[in-house]
FIVOMAR-313076 format. One line per field, with one value per residue (C-alpha): y, z, x. Coordinates in nm, 2 decimals, always signed. Each point is the difference from the previous one (the first is absolute). Layout:
% residues N
north [Y;...] .
up [Z;...] .
east [X;...] .
% end
This chain:
% residues 636
north [+13.75;-0.14;-0.10;-0.21;-0.19;-0.12;-0.11;-0.26;-0.15;-0.29;+0.12;+0.36;-0.17;-0.36;-0.30;-0.04;-0.23;-0.36;+0.17;+0.31;-0.13;+0.16;+0.41;+0.20;+0.36;+0.00;+0.14;+0.09;-0.32;-0.20;+0.16;-0.12;-0.38;+0.05;+0.03;-0.27;-0.27;+0.14;+0.02;-0.39;-0.14;-0.07;+0.21;-0.15;+0.11;+0.08;+0.18;+0.23;+0.08;+0.05;-0.30;-0.30;-0.26;-0.30;-0.28;-0.11;+0.25;+0.20;+0.34;+0.02;+0.41;+0.18;+0.17;+0.36;+0.11;-0.20;+0.17;+0.33;-0.08;-0.10;+0.30;+0.22;-0.21;-0.02;+0.40;+0.03;-0.19;+0.16;+0.34;-0.07;+0.11;-0.30;-0.22;+0.30;+0.02;+0.34;+0.16;-0.01;-0.36;-0.03;+0.27;-0.19;-0.26;+0.23;+0.08;-0.33;+0.02;+0.35;-0.09;-0.31;-0.21;-0.35;-0.29;-0.30;-0.20;-0.35;-0.21;-0.24;-0.04;+0.22;-0.14;+0.31;-0.02;+0.21;+0.23;-0.05;+0.01;-0.16;+0.14;+0.43;-0.08;+0.01;+0.34;+0.12;-0.13;+0.21;+0.34;-0.12;-0.03;-0.35;-0.10;-0.36;+0.11;+0.08;+0.19;+0.07;+0.35;-0.03;-0.21;-0.09;+0.07;-0.36;+0.01;-0.15;+0.15;+0.18;-0.10;+0.10;+0.06;+0.23;+0.18;+0.08;+0.10;+0.22;+0.21;+0.00;+0.18;+0.23;-0.17;-0.07;-0.32;-0.03;-0.10;-0.22;+0.20;-0.21;-0.24;+0.18;-0.33;-0.16;+0.27;-0.07;-0.40;-0.10;+0.07;-0.16;+0.21;-0.26;-0.24;+0.35;+0.14;-0.31;-0.12;+0.37;-0.02;-0.40;+0.19;+0.24;-0.24;-0.23;+0.27;+0.06;-0.39;+0.01;+0.30;-0.17;-0.32;+0.18;+0.13;-0.37;-0.12;+0.26;-0.14;-0.34;+0.02;+0.18;-0.28;-0.24;+0.22;-0.07;+0.10;+0.24;+0.04;-0.15;+0.41;+0.11;+0.24;-0.23;-0.25;+0.12;+0.29;-0.34;-0.16;+0.39;-0.15;+0.38;-0.20;-0.15;+0.30;+0.18;-0.26;-0.06;+0.40;-0.01;-0.31;+0.21;+0.36;-0.24;-0.19;+0.37;+0.02;-0.35;-0.22;-0.34;-0.06;+0.05;-0.06;+0.30;+0.29;-0.22;-0.24;-0.37;-0.23;-0.31;-0.24;+0.02;-0.30;-0.08;+0.16;+0.15;+0.15;+0.01;-0.23;+0.12;+0.15;+0.32;-0.05;-0.04;+0.26;+0.25;-0.23;-0.15;+0.33;+0.14;-0.11;+0.00;+0.40;+0.03;-0.18;+0.23;+0.28;-0.09;-0.16;+0.37;+0.17;-0.26;+0.18;+0.31;+0.02;-0.16;+0.26;+0.27;-0.17;+0.00;-0.34;+0.04;-0.07;+0.09;+0.34;+0.27;+0.22;+0.36;+0.14;-0.18;+0.04;-0.48;-0.23;-0.35;-0.36;-0.17;-0.21;+0.22;-0.13;-0.31;-0.04;-0.26;+0.32;-0.03;-0.32;-0.02;+0.23;-0.18;-0.33;+0.14;+0.16;-0.34;-0.14;+0.29;-0.07;-0.37;-0.02;+0.31;-0.26;-0.25;+0.16;+0.14;-0.32;-0.13;+0.27;-0.07;-0.34;+0.06;+0.25;-0.32;-0.26;-0.05;-0.21;+0.30;+0.30;+0.05;-0.07;+0.14;-0.19;-0.23;+0.14;+0.36;-0.08;+0.20;-0.20;-0.38;-0.22;-0.26;+0.09;+0.33;-0.02;+0.39;-0.03;-0.31;+0.10;+0.24;-0.23;-0.20;+0.23;+0.20;-0.35;+0.00;+0.39;-0.05;-0.33;+0.21;+0.30;-0.26;-0.11;+0.36;+0.02;-0.22;+0.16;+0.12;+0.06;-0.33;-0.09;+0.25;-0.11;+0.10;+0.25;+0.18;-0.23;-0.09;+0.43;+0.00;-0.28;+0.07;+0.27;+0.08;-0.10;+0.32;+0.11;-0.36;+0.06;+0.32;-0.18;-0.29;+0.21;+0.14;-0.27;-0.07;+0.35;-0.15;-0.28;+0.16;+0.26;-0.28;-0.16;+0.32;+0.05;-0.36;+0.09;+0.31;-0.11;-0.28;+0.24;+0.22;-0.29;-0.13;+0.37;-0.01;-0.32;+0.07;+0.31;-0.15;-0.31;+0.27;+0.24;-0.29;-0.17;+0.40;+0.04;-0.34;+0.05;+0.13;-0.17;-0.29;+0.07;+0.03;-0.34;-0.10;+0.16;-0.23;-0.29;+0.11;+0.05;+0.26;+0.31;+0.03;-0.28;+0.13;+0.18;-0.36;-0.20;+0.22;+0.09;-0.38;-0.06;+0.33;-0.15;-0.35;+0.24;+0.17;-0.26;-0.19;+0.20;+0.06;-0.37;-0.15;+0.23;-0.26;-0.08;+0.10;+0.33;-0.25;-0.27;+0.30;+0.12;-0.38;-0.02;+0.31;-0.06;-0.29;+0.24;+0.12;-0.43;+0.01;+0.29;-0.12;-0.34;+0.23;+0.20;-0.28;+0.24;+0.15;-0.05;+0.01;-0.05;-0.17;-0.37;-0.20;+0.05;+0.39;+0.03;-0.20;+0.25;+0.27;-0.12;-0.04;+0.37;+0.17;-0.18;+0.16;+0.31;+0.00;-0.11;+0.26;+0.31;-0.14;+0.01;+0.35;+0.11;-0.17;+0.15;+0.35;-0.02;-0.03;+0.29;+0.21;-0.20;+0.18;-0.14;+0.32;+0.15;-0.34;+0.03;+0.17;+0.30;-0.11;-0.34;+0.24;+0.20;-0.23;-0.25;+0.37;+0.00;-0.30;-0.03;+0.34;+0.17;-0.38;-0.15;-0.30;-0.13;-0.22;-0.36;-0.08;-0.43;-0.16;+0.22;+0.25;-0.25;+0.09;-0.25;-0.03;+0.09;+0.12;+0.19;+0.29;+0.06;-0.10;+0.37;-0.01;+0.27;+0.25;-0.13;-0.28;-0.35;-0.06;-0.29;+0.02;+0.03;+0.25;+0.21;-0.14;+0.16;+0.37;-0.03;-0.14;+0.29;+0.27;-0.19;+0.04;+0.35;+0.13;+0.15;-0.26;+0.09;+0.39;-0.04;-0.24;+0.29;+0.28;-0.15;-0.06;+0.35;+0.13;-0.19;+0.11;+0.35;-0.07;-0.15;+0.32;+0.20;-0.20;+0.05;+0.34;-0.02;-0.19;+0.23;+0.33] .
up [+2.63;+0.32;-0.15;-0.21;+0.18;+0.22;-0.27;-0.07;+0.34;+0.11;+0.14;-0.24;-0.36;+0.05;+0.21;+0.32;+0.20;-0.27;-0.22;-0.05;-0.38;-0.10;-0.09;-0.01;-0.09;+0.23;+0.32;+0.22;-0.12;+0.16;+0.31;+0.02;-0.14;+0.27;+0.32;-0.24;+0.05;+0.42;+0.08;+0.01;+0.42;+0.24;+0.19;+0.16;+0.00;+0.39;-0.07;-0.25;+0.22;+0.30;+0.22;+0.12;-0.01;-0.13;+0.26;-0.09;-0.27;+0.09;-0.11;-0.35;+0.00;+0.15;+0.33;-0.08;+0.24;-0.26;-0.30;+0.13;+0.10;-0.42;-0.11;+0.22;-0.13;-0.36;+0.01;+0.16;-0.22;-0.32;+0.13;-0.04;-0.42;-0.11;-0.10;-0.32;+0.18;+0.02;+0.33;-0.01;-0.02;+0.36;+0.14;-0.14;+0.29;+0.28;-0.06;+0.03;+0.36;+0.09;-0.09;+0.18;-0.30;+0.04;-0.30;+0.10;-0.10;-0.06;+0.25;-0.24;-0.35;+0.03;-0.04;+0.04;-0.29;-0.26;+0.34;+0.13;-0.33;+0.16;+0.33;-0.19;-0.24;+0.19;+0.13;-0.37;-0.06;+0.28;-0.13;-0.34;+0.11;-0.10;+0.05;+0.13;+0.24;+0.29;+0.35;+0.38;+0.03;+0.41;+0.17;-0.06;+0.24;+0.16;+0.07;-0.29;-0.24;-0.30;-0.33;-0.37;-0.31;-0.07;-0.27;+0.25;+0.29;-0.21;-0.13;+0.37;+0.07;-0.31;-0.15;-0.34;-0.13;-0.14;-0.34;+0.02;-0.27;-0.19;+0.30;+0.27;-0.01;+0.11;+0.22;+0.21;+0.03;-0.02;+0.31;+0.32;+0.18;+0.14;+0.11;+0.14;+0.16;+0.22;+0.07;+0.14;+0.26;+0.04;+0.12;+0.23;+0.19;+0.01;+0.18;+0.26;+0.11;-0.02;+0.28;+0.19;+0.03;+0.17;+0.24;+0.00;+0.13;+0.29;+0.11;-0.02;+0.20;+0.28;+0.02;+0.07;+0.24;-0.25;+0.04;-0.32;+0.05;-0.36;-0.12;+0.18;-0.29;+0.08;-0.19;-0.29;-0.05;-0.01;-0.28;-0.16;-0.25;-0.02;+0.05;+0.29;+0.16;-0.11;+0.16;+0.30;+0.06;-0.07;+0.27;+0.21;+0.00;+0.05;+0.26;+0.21;+0.37;+0.01;+0.27;-0.13;-0.17;+0.12;-0.09;-0.21;+0.31;+0.27;+0.15;-0.11;+0.21;-0.20;+0.23;+0.05;-0.03;-0.37;-0.32;-0.04;-0.29;-0.20;-0.28;-0.34;-0.11;+0.19;+0.03;-0.31;-0.12;-0.08;-0.27;-0.16;-0.07;-0.10;-0.35;-0.03;+0.03;-0.27;-0.25;+0.09;-0.07;-0.29;-0.14;+0.11;-0.23;-0.31;+0.06;+0.01;-0.31;-0.20;+0.18;-0.20;-0.36;-0.28;-0.10;-0.36;-0.33;-0.23;+0.14;-0.05;+0.04;-0.07;+0.03;-0.24;-0.26;+0.02;+0.08;+0.19;-0.04;+0.32;+0.34;+0.22;+0.11;+0.09;+0.37;+0.15;+0.21;+0.18;+0.01;+0.17;+0.26;+0.11;+0.01;+0.27;+0.16;+0.03;+0.14;+0.31;+0.04;+0.03;+0.26;+0.18;+0.04;+0.07;+0.31;+0.13;+0.02;+0.22;+0.24;-0.03;+0.06;+0.31;+0.16;-0.03;+0.11;+0.33;+0.02;-0.16;+0.11;+0.35;+0.26;-0.25;+0.01;-0.33;-0.25;+0.17;+0.23;+0.27;+0.14;+0.10;-0.33;+0.06;-0.13;-0.17;-0.35;-0.05;-0.29;-0.15;-0.28;-0.05;+0.00;-0.29;-0.25;+0.04;-0.10;-0.31;-0.10;-0.01;-0.19;-0.25;+0.05;-0.15;-0.29;-0.10;+0.06;-0.30;-0.30;-0.28;-0.24;-0.08;-0.11;-0.33;-0.29;-0.37;-0.13;-0.29;-0.31;+0.21;-0.09;+0.41;+0.06;+0.36;+0.19;+0.40;+0.10;+0.20;+0.05;+0.16;+0.22;+0.14;+0.07;+0.15;+0.21;+0.13;+0.09;+0.18;+0.17;+0.08;+0.19;+0.19;+0.14;+0.13;+0.15;+0.12;+0.15;+0.18;+0.13;+0.14;+0.18;+0.14;+0.13;+0.16;+0.18;+0.11;+0.17;+0.18;+0.16;+0.07;+0.20;+0.16;+0.16;+0.06;+0.21;+0.13;+0.18;+0.07;+0.19;+0.25;+0.09;+0.30;+0.13;-0.11;+0.22;+0.30;-0.05;-0.02;+0.30;+0.18;-0.11;+0.16;+0.38;+0.03;-0.32;-0.01;-0.21;-0.18;-0.33;-0.02;-0.04;-0.16;-0.25;-0.14;+0.07;-0.27;-0.20;-0.04;-0.02;-0.28;-0.18;+0.09;-0.13;-0.36;-0.03;+0.10;-0.25;-0.18;+0.35;+0.05;+0.25;+0.30;-0.06;-0.10;+0.33;+0.20;-0.16;+0.07;+0.42;-0.05;+0.03;+0.35;+0.05;-0.25;+0.17;+0.33;-0.12;-0.21;+0.31;+0.25;+0.21;+0.06;+0.33;-0.07;+0.24;-0.20;-0.02;-0.32;+0.10;+0.04;-0.29;-0.25;+0.14;-0.05;-0.36;-0.04;+0.12;-0.19;-0.33;+0.10;+0.05;-0.36;-0.18;+0.14;-0.03;-0.36;-0.10;+0.15;-0.16;-0.33;-0.02;+0.13;-0.26;-0.27;+0.06;+0.01;-0.12;+0.07;-0.30;-0.20;+0.34;-0.04;-0.42;-0.17;-0.21;-0.30;+0.08;+0.26;-0.32;-0.19;+0.31;+0.10;-0.38;+0.01;+0.39;+0.00;-0.38;-0.18;+0.35;+0.01;+0.30;+0.22;-0.06;+0.34;-0.12;-0.09;+0.20;-0.31;-0.32;-0.12;-0.02;-0.11;+0.24;+0.30;+0.29;-0.05;-0.31;-0.13;+0.17;+0.25;+0.24;-0.23;-0.35;-0.23;+0.03;-0.31;-0.14;+0.03;-0.46;+0.09;+0.22;-0.21;-0.33;+0.14;+0.08;-0.38;-0.16;+0.19;-0.21;-0.33;+0.04;+0.11;+0.39;+0.14;-0.16;+0.05;+0.35;-0.03;-0.22;+0.27;+0.29;-0.26;-0.09;+0.38;+0.09;-0.28;+0.11;+0.41;-0.15;-0.16;+0.32;+0.21;-0.26;-0.03;+0.40;+0.01;-0.22;+0.21] .
east [+2.10;-0.06;-0.36;+0.13;+0.30;-0.30;-0.17;+0.28;+0.00;-0.23;-0.32;-0.04;-0.12;+0.10;-0.18;+0.10;+0.26;-0.02;-0.21;+0.25;+0.02;-0.34;-0.03;-0.29;-0.01;-0.34;+0.23;-0.26;-0.22;+0.32;-0.05;-0.37;+0.15;+0.27;-0.31;-0.19;+0.32;+0.05;-0.35;-0.03;-0.01;-0.31;-0.24;-0.27;-0.35;+0.05;+0.34;-0.24;-0.27;+0.20;-0.19;+0.08;-0.28;+0.16;+0.05;+0.39;+0.14;+0.21;+0.10;+0.18;+0.11;+0.31;-0.12;-0.07;+0.31;+0.22;-0.10;+0.00;+0.37;+0.02;-0.13;+0.22;+0.32;-0.06;-0.07;+0.36;+0.15;-0.20;+0.10;+0.35;-0.05;+0.13;-0.34;-0.10;-0.32;-0.24;+0.00;-0.46;+0.08;+0.23;-0.25;-0.31;+0.15;+0.07;-0.39;-0.08;+0.17;-0.16;-0.36;+0.01;-0.01;+0.17;+0.00;-0.09;+0.31;+0.00;+0.24;+0.19;+0.13;+0.34;+0.31;+0.17;+0.22;-0.05;-0.18;-0.25;-0.24;-0.34;-0.06;+0.11;-0.22;-0.31;+0.14;+0.03;-0.35;-0.08;+0.08;-0.04;-0.44;-0.06;-0.35;+0.13;+0.34;-0.16;+0.06;-0.06;-0.13;-0.08;-0.30;-0.34;-0.26;+0.00;+0.41;+0.10;+0.26;-0.17;+0.09;-0.05;+0.14;+0.30;-0.23;-0.24;+0.23;+0.22;-0.37;-0.05;+0.25;+0.02;+0.30;+0.09;+0.11;+0.32;+0.12;+0.31;+0.25;+0.30;+0.19;-0.16;-0.22;+0.34;+0.12;-0.29;+0.04;+0.33;+0.23;-0.04;-0.17;-0.29;+0.27;+0.19;-0.28;-0.12;+0.36;+0.07;-0.34;+0.14;+0.37;-0.17;-0.20;+0.25;+0.20;-0.17;-0.06;+0.34;+0.04;-0.35;+0.17;+0.30;-0.23;-0.18;+0.33;+0.06;-0.33;+0.05;+0.31;-0.18;-0.30;+0.31;+0.12;+0.32;+0.38;+0.04;+0.37;+0.01;-0.09;+0.31;+0.09;+0.35;-0.09;-0.13;+0.25;+0.29;-0.20;-0.09;-0.27;-0.21;-0.35;+0.14;+0.09;-0.30;-0.24;+0.18;-0.03;-0.31;-0.07;+0.23;-0.28;-0.29;+0.09;+0.14;-0.12;-0.14;-0.03;-0.08;+0.33;+0.38;+0.39;+0.04;+0.06;+0.06;+0.23;-0.07;+0.03;+0.17;-0.11;-0.36;-0.22;-0.17;+0.07;+0.32;-0.14;-0.27;-0.16;+0.11;-0.31;+0.02;+0.36;+0.17;-0.26;+0.19;+0.24;-0.35;-0.18;+0.38;+0.00;-0.40;+0.08;+0.27;-0.20;-0.31;+0.25;+0.08;-0.35;-0.08;+0.34;-0.11;-0.37;+0.09;+0.23;-0.25;-0.38;+0.28;+0.07;-0.12;-0.09;-0.12;+0.14;+0.04;+0.14;+0.04;+0.32;-0.11;+0.36;+0.12;-0.29;-0.02;-0.16;+0.11;-0.14;+0.10;-0.21;-0.04;-0.41;+0.24;-0.13;+0.33;+0.04;-0.29;-0.01;+0.33;-0.10;-0.35;+0.18;+0.27;-0.32;-0.20;+0.31;+0.07;-0.38;-0.03;+0.35;-0.19;-0.34;+0.20;+0.14;-0.26;-0.18;+0.31;-0.04;-0.40;+0.04;+0.24;-0.22;-0.30;+0.17;+0.04;+0.38;+0.11;-0.20;+0.20;-0.26;-0.28;-0.37;+0.02;-0.19;-0.02;-0.27;-0.10;-0.23;+0.05;+0.14;-0.19;-0.32;+0.14;+0.21;+0.03;+0.24;+0.09;-0.20;+0.23;+0.27;-0.12;-0.16;+0.32;+0.16;-0.24;+0.11;+0.38;-0.07;-0.22;+0.34;+0.22;-0.14;-0.08;+0.41;+0.08;+0.11;-0.20;+0.28;+0.08;-0.36;+0.05;-0.16;+0.02;-0.28;-0.12;+0.09;+0.36;+0.10;-0.03;+0.18;+0.18;-0.25;+0.01;-0.33;+0.07;-0.38;-0.05;+0.26;-0.13;-0.34;+0.15;+0.17;-0.32;-0.11;+0.28;-0.04;-0.37;+0.15;+0.25;-0.20;-0.25;+0.30;+0.08;-0.31;+0.03;+0.32;-0.11;-0.34;+0.26;+0.24;-0.24;-0.22;+0.40;+0.12;-0.34;+0.06;+0.35;-0.09;-0.25;+0.15;+0.33;-0.17;-0.23;+0.27;+0.15;-0.32;+0.06;+0.30;-0.03;-0.30;+0.26;+0.28;-0.27;-0.08;+0.35;+0.04;-0.19;+0.24;+0.29;+0.07;+0.22;-0.11;+0.44;-0.11;-0.26;+0.21;+0.20;-0.29;-0.23;+0.27;-0.04;-0.36;-0.05;+0.22;-0.21;-0.32;+0.11;+0.12;-0.29;-0.24;+0.09;+0.12;-0.35;-0.13;-0.22;-0.17;-0.39;+0.04;-0.10;+0.23;+0.24;-0.03;+0.06;+0.26;+0.25;-0.17;+0.22;+0.31;-0.07;+0.12;+0.23;+0.18;+0.07;+0.14;+0.23;+0.07;+0.21;+0.12;-0.31;-0.20;-0.39;-0.27;-0.22;-0.09;-0.02;-0.42;+0.04;+0.22;-0.29;-0.24;+0.16;+0.07;-0.39;-0.02;+0.25;-0.15;-0.33;+0.15;+0.17;-0.35;-0.17;+0.26;+0.04;-0.36;-0.03;+0.31;-0.12;-0.34;+0.14;+0.24;-0.24;-0.15;+0.31;+0.30;+0.27;+0.23;+0.08;+0.21;+0.25;+0.05;+0.26;-0.08;-0.06;-0.23;-0.19;-0.06;-0.16;-0.14;-0.24;-0.05;-0.17;-0.21;-0.08;-0.05;-0.14;-0.16;+0.20;-0.06;+0.21;-0.15;-0.14;-0.12;-0.26;-0.24;+0.08;-0.10;-0.33;-0.26;-0.38;-0.29;+0.30;-0.21;+0.24;-0.13;+0.34;+0.18;+0.28;+0.11;-0.17;+0.10;-0.11;+0.15;+0.20;+0.21;+0.40;-0.05;-0.23;+0.27;+0.30;-0.21;-0.02;+0.38;+0.04;-0.23;+0.27;+0.24;-0.18;-0.13;+0.36;-0.10;+0.20;+0.28;-0.01;-0.07;+0.37;+0.19;-0.12;+0.13;+0.33;-0.04;-0.01;+0.25;+0.30;-0.19;+0.12;+0.35;+0.09;-0.07;+0.23;+0.26;-0.05;-0.02;+0.33;+0.21;-0.09] .
% end
């Protein structure tokens, strides 16, 4: 009875969509005709050879990971029992995964309205053993992808081609599985990037030696958006035990000089990220529902022995989710760019050298290029954030007059993930360079404290006046050292040495035993001392930086991952740049010289392969376990 009800439905003994007015008794032939209809997209010879030989033509096929995800999602939908599909068809799709036979699926051509007909049809063609549907089956000897016909691949794996019965072809391709699968991959990576952005905000705060009062829980409690509470809490966790921030634990000096509160890029980060996290959660809920849904038409109600025609294949929920994801990614990228620019710009970095150059800034521009290409990435990310849904065109004889473009939106979302990953890699490289420089200069000043006291002692007649004079003098030295960060080392030391004379003038009650020529000579002597001490300290710091000792628990974990596990070093300046004919054979400190882009690329690859995310979440898991243990101890 159910079979005959099925026969009265579109796509079982009728034509498809706008051609549903036709009828046929050749039910098996009709399923072949369906494949003829939809296997119509473009694949290039490169896609079908697995080799990249064209000078400018990019791939026109889905990455294998997308196709695997699509197969898995389609199996989950068909397994629900509403598709009128025999189990052997579903099992044939699983066999593709088990034997690592991955169909070559065209990248473009789906409007995601009557489902992702085109992408799914190539998966259907693979289990049918079509000689003109191709699959990837590992790699050739030269490392290129090995691509063979589906017919050959099934023969090699001793798998029987499937002959599709009534409605089975429709059951394979009528659904949002490709759009939902690719969107889910984008959602996963977007979630990871959102967490890393919070960690980078903490790292940026340490670079800037920031007042992080803005992360206080009270601020979030009185405006209790869930995303704001979560962000502030995560940043506090990442900064726990940091020696490079202040304002959370200790009492604050409301009368101190300088900025009373940080600029928006860090200070408003909990408020900025809050709606992004909430939108990502909303998108995830939409996608989880779609991943565990029946998206066929018609759908079979086995309990009532009935068939229902509808439009569960319409992928608007996927488009809604992915557009929220892309907008969130764009906002995160904009924030990271603002933070990165603040670290690189000497007018905003709270005393760090221009472009975070570790050598003389007059001849080394270090991270200036990072600022430029991050701006390029942010512009591209903004373009990708534009909605896809407002570009819908009527398709298929105006039958699909409204369609979701869900697969296109999902593709653009993964493109946005890629661009935000580039921004994140730039931000992390900049942050690590920034904290190294912050600790370098801080430890230098700590190291010259006592020798500076001895020099100051020579300015006063009575040791009783030393503390008064030295407090003024040392405050001037510290402030002047950071104020003159844009100068080369020798000029910087000259400028700081003038603090001796300024301190004497600022202490009119002080009786000095030095005449003006003697003070000038002492100033020159102090300048020479500063320059020698600084260059010695800097060289020793390059060999063995102590940065990790000053960082918060979370920022330390990511810093050590970059510096130790990846081997990305602190950039020491122009001497690092590789040049042809280098007498050192392009070696420096036992390693090959690389461009800044090559170092950033190493970080980028760990974002794309997931190893950096694993490090972050390993720390978060340890922090969670530690908090649980502390809670148990308090209860006991």
